[in-house]
C-alpha positions as CSV (number, residue, x, y, z in Angstrom):
1,M,25.0,91.3,98.2
2,G,24.7,95.0,97.7
3,R,26.9,97.2,95.5
4,P,30.2,98.6,96.6
5,P,30.1,102.1,97.9
6,A,32.1,103.4,94.8
7,S,29.5,101.8,92.5
8,R,26.6,103.4,94.5
9,A,28.3,106.8,94.2
10,A,28.8,106.4,90.7
11,S,25.1,105.6,90.1
12,R,24.0,108.6,92.2
13,T,26.1,110.8,89.9
14,L,24.9,109.4,86.9
15,W,21.2,109.9,88.0
16,A,22.0,113.5,88.8
17,Q,23.7,114.2,85.5
18,A,21.0,112.5,83.5
19,A,18.1,114.5,85.3
20,R,20.1,117.7,84.9
21,S,20.9,117.1,81.2
22,S,17.3,116.0,80.4
23,S,15.8,119.1,82.0
24,I,18.3,121.4,79.9
25,H,18.6,119.8,76.6
26,G,15.4,117.8,76.2
27,S,14.7,114.2,76.3
28,K,16.5,112.9,73.2
29,R,19.8,114.7,73.8
30,S,19.7,113.6,77.6
31,G,20.0,109.9,76.5
32,V,23.0,110.7,74.4
33,Q,24.8,112.7,77.0
34,V,24.0,110.2,79.7
35,R,25.7,107.5,77.5
36,S,28.7,109.7,77.1
37,V,29.5,110.0,80.6
38,A,32.4,107.8,81.6
39,A,32.3,105.9,84.9
40,P,34.9,106.0,87.6
41,A,37.8,103.6,87.3
42,D,36.8,101.4,90.4
43,S,33.3,100.8,89.3
44,R,32.2,97.8,87.3
45,P,31.0,98.5,83.6
46,A,28.1,96.1,83.8
47,P,26.2,97.7,86.7
48,V,26.8,101.1,84.9
49,L,25.4,99.7,81.6
50,R,22.4,98.5,83.6
51,V,21.8,101.8,85.3
52,L,22.0,103.9,82.0
53,P,19.0,102.5,80.4
54,A,17.0,102.8,83.6
55,V,18.0,106.5,84.0
56,A,17.8,107.5,80.3
57,Q,14.7,105.7,79.0
58,P,12.2,106.9,81.8
59,E,13.2,110.5,81.1
60,V,12.6,109.9,77.3
61,A,9.1,108.7,78.1
62,A,8.3,111.2,80.8
63,R,9.5,114.5,79.0
64,P,6.9,114.8,76.2
65,R,4.2,115.4,79.2
66,A,6.3,118.4,80.2
67,A,6.2,120.0,76.6
68,P,2.7,121.6,77.0
69,V,4.0,123.7,79.8
70,R,6.9,125.3,77.9
71,W,4.9,128.6,77.5
72,R,5.0,129.2,81.4
73,K,6.7,132.1,82.5
74,R,9.9,131.6,84.3
75,R,10.1,132.5,87.8
76,R,12.6,135.1,88.8
77,G,15.7,133.8,90.7
78,S,15.3,130.2,89.3
79,G,18.9,130.2,88.2
80,D,20.6,130.6,84.9
81,D,19.8,127.1,83.6
82,G,16.5,128.5,82.3
83,R,14.5,125.7,83.9
84,S,10.6,126.3,83.6
85,I,8.9,126.4,87.0
86,G,5.7,124.6,86.9
87,P,2.6,125.7,88.8
88,S,2.4,125.5,92.4
89,G,0.0,123.3,94.2
90,L,-2.5,126.0,95.0
91,S,-2.5,127.4,91.6
92,G,-2.6,124.0,89.8
93,A,-5.6,123.1,92.1
94,I,-7.3,126.3,91.0
95,Q,-6.7,125.7,87.3
96,T,-8.1,122.2,87.6
97,A,-11.1,123.3,89.5
98,L,-11.8,125.8,86.7
99,G,-11.3,123.3,84.1
100,V,-13.8,121.0,85.7
101,A,-16.3,123.8,86.2
102,F,-15.9,124.8,82.5
103,I,-16.6,121.1,81.3
104,F,-19.6,120.9,83.9
105,L,-21.2,124.2,82.5
106,K,-20.5,123.1,79.0
107,T,-22.3,119.9,79.7
108,L,-25.2,121.5,81.3
109,R,-25.6,123.9,78.3
110,F,-25.5,120.9,75.9
111,R,-28.1,119.2,77.9
112,H,-30.2,122.4,77.9
113,E,-30.0,122.8,74.3
114,H,-30.6,119.2,73.7
115,H,-33.8,119.3,75.7
116,Q,-34.9,122.4,73.9
117,H,-34.4,120.9,70.5
118,L,-36.5,117.7,71.8
119,A,-39.2,119.9,73.1
120,L,-39.5,121.7,69.7
121,L,-39.5,118.5,67.8
122,R,-42.3,117.3,70.2
123,D,-44.4,120.4,69.6
124,V,-44.0,120.3,65.8
125,A,-44.3,116.4,65.3
126,R,-46.9,115.4,67.9
127,P,-50.2,115.1,66.0
128,S,-52.1,113.5,68.8
129,S,-52.8,116.6,70.9
130,P,-54.2,119.2,68.6
131,T,-55.7,122.4,69.9
132,R,-58.5,124.5,68.3
133,R,-58.4,124.1,64.5
134,G,-55.5,121.6,64.7
135,V,-52.9,124.1,65.7
136,T,-50.3,122.7,68.2
137,P,-49.7,124.5,71.5
138,G,-46.1,125.3,70.2
139,V,-47.4,127.0,67.1
140,M,-50.0,128.9,69.0
141,R,-47.1,130.2,71.5
142,R,-45.0,131.2,68.6
143,V,-47.9,133.3,66.7
144,P,-48.1,136.8,68.1
145,T,-51.2,137.5,70.2
146,Y,-52.1,140.4,67.9
147,V,-52.5,138.1,65.0
148,W,-54.8,135.7,66.8
149,T,-56.8,138.7,67.9
150,L,-57.2,140.1,64.4
151,L,-58.2,136.7,63.2
152,A,-60.8,136.3,66.0
153,L,-62.4,139.6,65.4
154,V,-62.4,139.3,61.5
155,A,-64.0,135.9,61.9
156,G,-66.6,137.4,64.4
157,L,-67.3,140.3,62.0
158,A,-67.7,137.9,59.2
159,A,-69.9,135.3,61.0
160,G,-72.2,138.1,62.7
161,G,-72.6,140.0,59.5
162,S,-73.4,136.8,57.5
163,L,-75.7,135.2,59.9
164,P,-77.1,137.9,62.0
165,V,-80.3,136.1,63.1
166,P,-79.0,132.7,64.0
167,L,-76.0,134.4,66.0
168,A,-78.3,136.9,67.8
169,P,-78.4,134.8,71.0
170,V,-74.6,134.9,70.9
171,A,-74.6,138.8,70.8
172,D,-77.3,138.8,73.7
173,A,-75.3,136.5,75.8
174,T,-72.1,138.6,75.3
175,G,-74.1,141.6,76.5
176,T,-75.3,139.7,79.6
177,L,-71.6,138.7,80.2
178,I,-70.5,142.3,79.9
179,A,-73.0,143.3,82.5
180,W,-71.9,140.7,85.0
181,V,-68.2,141.8,84.2
182,V,-69.2,145.6,84.8
183,A,-70.6,144.7,88.2
184,V,-67.0,143.8,89.6
185,V,-65.1,146.4,87.7
186,P,-65.1,148.8,90.8
187,L,-63.4,145.8,92.8
188,L,-60.7,145.4,90.0
189,I,-60.0,149.2,90.0
190,L,-59.8,149.3,93.8
191,A,-57.5,146.1,93.8
192,A,-55.2,147.2,90.8
193,L,-55.0,151.0,91.6
194,S,-54.2,151.0,95.2
195,P,-50.9,149.0,94.9
196,A,-49.8,151.2,92.0
197,I,-50.5,154.4,93.9
198,A,-48.6,153.0,96.9
199,T,-45.7,152.0,94.7
200,L,-45.7,155.4,93.2
201,I,-45.5,157.3,96.4
202,R,-43.0,154.9,97.8
203,R,-40.7,155.4,94.9
204,G,-41.3,159.0,94.6
205,L,-40.1,159.6,98.1
206,A,-36.8,157.7,97.5
207,G,-34.9,160.6,96.2
208,R,-35.3,163.8,94.0
209,F,-34.3,162.0,90.8
210,A,-36.7,159.2,91.3
211,G,-39.5,161.7,92.4
212,A,-38.9,163.8,89.2
213,V,-39.2,160.6,87.0
214,V,-42.6,159.7,88.8
215,L,-43.7,163.4,88.3
216,W,-42.8,163.4,84.6
217,Y,-44.8,160.3,83.9
218,V,-47.9,161.8,85.7
219,F,-47.2,165.0,83.8
220,T,-46.9,163.2,80.4
221,S,-50.1,161.3,80.9
222,T,-52.1,164.2,82.1
223,V,-50.9,166.3,78.9
224,A,-51.7,163.4,76.6
225,G,-55.1,163.3,78.0
226,L,-55.7,167.0,77.6
227,I,-54.5,166.7,74.0
228,A,-57.0,164.0,73.4
229,V,-59.7,166.0,74.8
230,V,-58.9,169.0,72.6
231,T,-58.2,166.9,69.5
232,S,-61.3,164.7,69.6
233,A,-63.8,167.5,70.6
234,T,-62.4,169.4,67.6
235,I,-62.7,166.5,65.1
236,F,-66.3,165.6,66.2
237,R,-67.4,169.0,67.0
238,I,-68.4,168.2,70.6
239,P,-70.5,171.1,72.2
240,L,-69.7,172.5,75.7
241,T,-73.0,171.1,77.0
242,T,-75.7,168.9,75.4
243,G,-79.0,170.6,74.5
244,D,-79.8,174.0,75.8
245,R,-78.6,173.5,79.2
246,G,-76.0,175.6,80.7
247,V,-72.5,174.6,82.3
248,W,-73.8,174.2,85.9
249,T,-77.1,172.5,84.7
250,E,-75.1,170.0,82.5
251,A,-72.7,169.2,85.5
252,A,-75.5,168.6,87.9
253,A,-77.3,166.4,85.2
254,M,-74.1,164.5,84.7
255,L,-73.7,163.8,88.5
256,R,-77.3,162.7,88.7
257,S,-76.7,160.3,85.5
258,L,-73.4,159.0,87.3
259,G,-75.5,157.9,90.1
260,D,-78.3,156.5,88.0
261,G,-76.2,154.6,85.7
262,G,-73.8,153.2,88.2
263,A,-70.6,155.1,87.2
264,S,-70.5,156.6,90.8
265,W,-69.2,153.1,91.9
266,P,-66.0,153.2,89.4
267,L,-65.4,156.9,90.7
268,L,-65.6,155.9,94.2
269,A,-63.3,152.9,93.7
270,I,-60.8,155.5,92.1
271,L,-61.0,157.7,95.1
272,A,-60.9,154.7,97.5
273,G,-57.8,153.3,95.8
274,V,-55.9,156.6,95.9
275,L,-56.6,156.8,99.6
276,L,-55.6,153.3,100.3
277,G,-52.5,153.5,98.1
278,A,-51.4,156.6,100.1
279,F,-52.1,154.9,103.4
280,G,-50.3,151.6,102.2
281,A,-47.2,153.6,101.1
282,R,-46.7,154.6,104.8
283,H,-47.9,151.4,106.5
284,D,-45.6,148.4,105.8
285,P,-48.2,145.6,106.5
286,T,-50.8,147.2,104.3
287,Y,-48.3,147.7,101.6
288,R,-47.4,144.1,101.7
289,V,-51.0,143.0,101.4
290,L,-51.4,145.3,98.5
291,R,-48.3,143.9,96.7
292,R,-49.7,140.4,97.1
293,V,-52.9,141.6,95.7
294,A,-51.0,143.2,92.8
295,D,-49.1,140.1,92.2
296,S,-52.2,137.9,92.1
297,I,-53.8,140.3,89.5
298,E,-50.5,140.2,87.3
299,K,-50.7,136.3,87.5
300,A,-54.2,136.2,86.6
301,G,-53.6,138.6,83.7
302,G,-51.4,136.0,82.1
303,K,-54.3,133.3,82.2
304,L,-56.7,136.0,81.0
305,A,-54.8,136.5,77.9
306,Y,-56.0,133.1,76.7
307,V,-59.7,133.8,77.6
308,M,-59.7,136.9,75.7
309,L,-59.5,135.2,72.3
310,P,-63.1,133.7,72.6
311,L,-64.1,136.9,74.1
312,I,-62.9,139.1,71.1
313,L,-64.5,136.4,68.7
314,A,-67.9,137.1,70.6
315,F,-67.4,140.9,70.4
316,G,-66.7,140.6,66.8
317,I,-69.9,138.6,66.2
318,T,-71.8,141.4,68.3
319,L,-70.4,143.9,66.0
320,G,-71.3,141.9,62.9
321,V,-74.9,141.5,64.4
322,R,-75.2,145.1,65.5
323,F,-73.7,146.9,62.3
324,G,-73.3,144.1,59.8
325,A,-69.9,142.8,58.4
326,S,-68.9,145.6,56.1
327,L,-70.0,148.5,58.4
328,G,-68.4,146.7,61.4
329,L,-65.0,146.3,59.2
330,S,-65.3,149.9,58.2
331,H,-65.7,151.2,61.7
332,Y,-62.6,149.1,62.8
333,L,-60.3,150.4,59.9
334,T,-61.6,153.9,60.7
335,M,-60.6,153.2,64.6
336,A,-57.2,152.1,63.4
337,A,-56.5,155.2,61.2
338,Y,-58.0,157.4,64.0
339,T,-55.5,155.8,66.4
340,G,-52.6,156.3,64.1
341,A,-53.3,159.9,63.7
342,L,-53.6,160.3,67.6
343,V,-50.3,158.6,68.2
344,L,-48.6,160.6,65.3
345,I,-49.7,163.8,67.2
346,W,-48.1,162.5,70.4
347,W,-45.0,161.2,68.7
348,A,-44.5,164.7,67.1
349,F,-45.0,166.6,70.3
350,Y,-42.6,164.1,72.3
351,T,-39.8,163.8,69.6
352,F,-39.6,167.6,68.4
353,V,-40.7,169.5,71.4
354,L,-39.6,167.4,74.5
355,V,-36.7,165.4,73.3
356,R,-35.2,168.1,71.1
357,R,-36.0,171.1,73.3
358,V,-36.0,169.7,76.9
359,G,-33.5,166.9,76.4
360,R,-31.3,168.9,73.9
361,R,-30.6,165.8,71.7
362,P,-30.4,165.6,67.9
363,V,-33.5,164.0,66.5
364,G,-31.9,162.0,63.7
365,P,-29.8,159.8,65.5
366,V,-32.6,159.1,68.1
367,L,-35.0,158.1,65.6
368,S,-32.6,156.0,63.6
369,G,-30.7,154.2,66.6
370,Y,-33.6,154.1,69.1
371,Y,-37.1,154.7,68.0
372,V,-37.4,152.6,64.7
373,P,-36.2,149.3,66.0
374,T,-37.7,149.7,69.3
375,A,-41.2,150.9,68.0
376,V,-41.2,147.8,65.4
377,F,-40.4,145.3,68.2
378,A,-43.1,146.7,70.6
379,A,-45.6,146.6,67.9
380,G,-45.1,143.1,67.2
381,T,-45.3,142.0,70.8
382,C,-48.2,144.3,72.0
383,S,-46.5,144.3,75.5
384,S,-44.2,147.0,77.2
385,L,-42.9,144.5,79.6
386,A,-42.0,142.0,76.8
387,T,-40.2,144.9,74.8
388,L,-38.2,145.9,78.1
389,P,-34.8,144.1,77.2
390,V,-34.8,145.5,73.7
391,N,-36.0,149.0,75.0
392,L,-33.0,148.9,77.5
393,G,-30.6,147.7,74.9
394,N,-31.4,150.3,72.2
395,A,-31.6,153.2,74.8
396,K,-28.0,152.5,76.0
397,K,-26.8,152.1,72.3
398,V,-27.9,156.0,71.8
399,G,-25.8,157.1,75.0
400,V,-28.3,156.6,77.9
401,R,-26.3,155.6,81.0
402,D,-27.1,152.5,83.0
403,E,-28.2,154.4,86.1
404,V,-30.9,156.2,84.2
405,A,-32.1,153.4,81.8
406,D,-32.3,150.8,84.7
407,F,-34.6,152.8,86.6
408,V,-36.7,154.9,84.2
409,L,-37.5,152.1,81.7
410,P,-38.6,149.3,84.1
411,F,-40.7,151.7,86.0
412,G,-42.3,153.2,82.9
413,A,-43.1,149.9,81.3
414,V,-45.4,149.5,84.6
415,A,-46.7,152.8,85.5
416,N,-46.4,154.8,82.2
417,L,-49.2,154.4,79.6
418,D,-49.4,158.0,78.2
419,A,-50.3,156.9,74.8
420,S,-53.1,154.7,76.2
421,A,-54.4,157.9,78.2
422,L,-54.3,159.7,74.9
423,A,-56.2,157.1,73.0
424,Y,-58.9,156.0,75.5
425,V,-59.9,159.6,76.2
426,A,-60.3,160.3,72.4
427,Y,-62.1,157.0,71.9
428,G,-65.0,158.4,73.8
429,P,-66.1,160.8,71.2
430,F,-65.4,158.3,68.4
431,V,-67.5,155.5,69.8
432,V,-70.3,157.8,71.4
433,S,-70.7,160.0,68.4
434,Y,-69.4,158.3,65.3
435,V,-70.3,154.7,65.9
436,F,-73.5,155.0,68.1
437,G,-74.7,158.5,67.2
438,L,-75.2,159.8,70.7
439,E,-74.5,163.2,72.2
440,L,-71.4,163.9,74.2
441,S,-70.4,167.1,75.9
442,W,-67.1,168.9,77.1
443,M,-68.2,168.4,80.5
444,M,-68.2,164.5,80.3
445,M,-64.9,164.7,78.6
446,L,-63.3,166.8,81.3
447,A,-64.7,164.5,84.0
448,A,-63.4,161.4,82.1
449,W,-60.1,162.8,81.5
450,P,-58.5,162.3,85.0
451,A,-60.2,159.1,85.6
452,V,-58.7,157.5,82.4
453,V,-55.2,158.8,83.4
454,L,-55.6,156.9,86.7
455,F,-56.9,153.8,84.9
456,T,-53.6,153.7,82.9
457,I,-51.6,153.4,86.1
458,A,-53.4,150.4,87.2
459,A,-53.8,148.7,83.9
460,P,-50.5,146.9,83.1
461,G,-51.5,143.8,85.3
462,L,-54.4,142.9,83.0
463,P,-54.6,142.4,79.2
464,A,-55.7,145.3,77.3
465,G,-59.4,144.2,76.8
466,M,-59.7,143.7,80.6
467,G,-57.8,146.8,81.6
468,T,-58.2,150.4,80.6
469,A,-60.4,149.4,77.6
470,L,-63.1,147.8,79.8
471,W,-62.9,150.5,82.5
472,S,-63.0,153.4,80.2
473,A,-65.9,151.9,78.2
474,T,-67.8,151.4,81.5
475,L,-67.2,154.9,82.5
476,F,-68.6,156.4,79.3
477,A,-71.5,154.0,79.2
478,S,-72.5,155.1,82.7
479,M,-72.1,158.7,82.0
480,L,-74.4,158.3,79.0
481,G,-76.9,156.5,81.3
482,L,-76.7,153.3,79.3
483,E,-78.1,150.3,80.9
484,G,-78.9,146.6,80.1
485,Q,-78.7,145.3,76.6
486,A,-77.5,148.8,75.2
487,Q,-74.7,148.8,77.7
488,G,-73.4,145.5,76.8
489,E,-73.4,146.3,73.3
490,F,-71.6,149.6,73.8
491,I,-68.8,148.1,75.8
492,A,-68.5,145.0,73.7
493,S,-68.0,147.4,70.6
494,W,-65.7,149.7,72.6
495,I,-63.2,146.7,73.4
496,A,-63.4,145.0,69.8
497,L,-62.7,148.2,68.1
498,S,-59.7,149.2,70.2
499,G,-57.9,145.7,70.0
500,G,-55.4,144.4,67.3
501,I,-53.9,147.2,65.1
502,P,-55.0,150.0,67.5
503,D,-53.3,148.1,70.4
504,M,-50.0,147.8,68.2
505,L,-50.0,151.4,67.6
506,R,-50.6,152.4,71.4
507,T,-47.9,149.8,72.7
508,A,-45.2,151.2,70.3
509,T,-46.0,154.7,71.4
510,N,-46.1,153.6,75.2
511,T,-42.6,151.8,75.1
512,T,-40.7,154.6,72.9
513,G,-42.3,157.2,75.3
514,D,-40.4,155.5,78.3
515,G,-37.2,155.5,76.1
516,Y,-37.7,159.2,75.4
517,T,-38.2,159.9,78.9
518,A,-34.8,158.1,79.7
519,I,-33.1,160.3,77.0
520,I,-34.3,163.4,78.3
521,F,-33.4,162.6,82.0
522,D,-29.9,161.4,81.0
523,G,-28.9,165.0,80.1
524,R,-30.2,166.1,83.6
525,F,-28.9,163.1,85.6
526,D,-25.7,164.8,86.9
527,E,-27.8,167.8,88.1
528,F,-30.4,165.7,89.9
529,F,-27.7,163.3,91.3
530,A,-25.7,166.2,92.7
531,R,-28.7,167.5,94.4
532,D,-29.6,164.2,95.9
533,R,-26.2,163.7,97.3
534,G,-26.1,167.2,98.6
């Protein structure tokens, strides 16, 4: 039988009072308060006593789960009892989803770090897959490239100088290989230069600010090449013409030597690359083809970096056989000091003339906050692209706004190699006159100057030895009329002498030149942006 109506009403009253009391006073006090409630006179005590534990005890067990939400804000208009309003269904679902996503991301991060640790342990502890000289691939990747370059060059110099007769065939084979590489240099110039020219034109037409940045990079590379011509001609006392010939006679003789020595092909490739790039900038299908070619060269450049180590070793052997170990090392150290003097001149011009006068920035904070940390990192990586994240961060630390840094620095890492233009123009008199004792004139230097500047635009997709160094050496060898074994020895010596420490100095100056450009244009940003919008 069911309970009487009065008993059921009393039970409902007790349920309501117990729930209200537990919400206001907490779980423990609610139990006491429920037990202090008196039942109506017409209800039986036993059912009431049986109901009280059923009401009070579940509330005592359930309330601790509500304790963590006591911090929640009280909803306005919820009453004077001060009850805390929990999250609605939608907000609770959102919080649950965020919590699940957070746990999922933490799990992924843990798995990623776990796999990284396992890979590192495998690289260190795997003795069964040694590479050359017992060095594991992980260790090889962690050692900077310039260290391997220096080791390969020094080892080649020592071997070639100590064993010149047994290693003479290696030097001859290196010269033959260089002759084959020289034959494809015009194709490399055309394939690499035309996409760069097309990209320059397209980005230069995007706006006045972008066009000004492009023109600035072309201007600085041109000025750097001119400084190299004047400085190197003064140091090595280069005559205006060779022999007793006049200027026009020298120019005509140089043109004939270009055709006879094969340098006309690199020059024609430069001209064709400029024309094809200008056409591709305005013709979308051609531009897409050029970009695919540029991407292919960039991918091949990463693989060629591994091939360059045995080539540098062979170039060092050629130097050792040709000059001897001590003389070859002396030439290399002199080249490093010569490069340091060149980049010091360019750094002083950029810092105290362009940054201070044109950019109107104090030199001290720029040097301490930007130049020193960026240059040290760039010298260690020998790559402008690898230094780009550090370059961006340091430039923004000294006050360069995001709109300027995010355009100027990535574009400069690809298209601006003003220190390389300075160095490779100045390397001509050093290698030609100082190392090989040949004659070089002002006319040859003035002809090589714009060509090397254009070479630096197309060089970033290739390693240093297969880019501007190879093309510049080929150009000067052709101007001198060198052929066969003499041409191979000249180019191999040029590439070997310009790697390692000179490459570190050039990269540091190239990278900080990009940051200096961003600092200079940051002061002019409002002016250019207002013009562009107007």
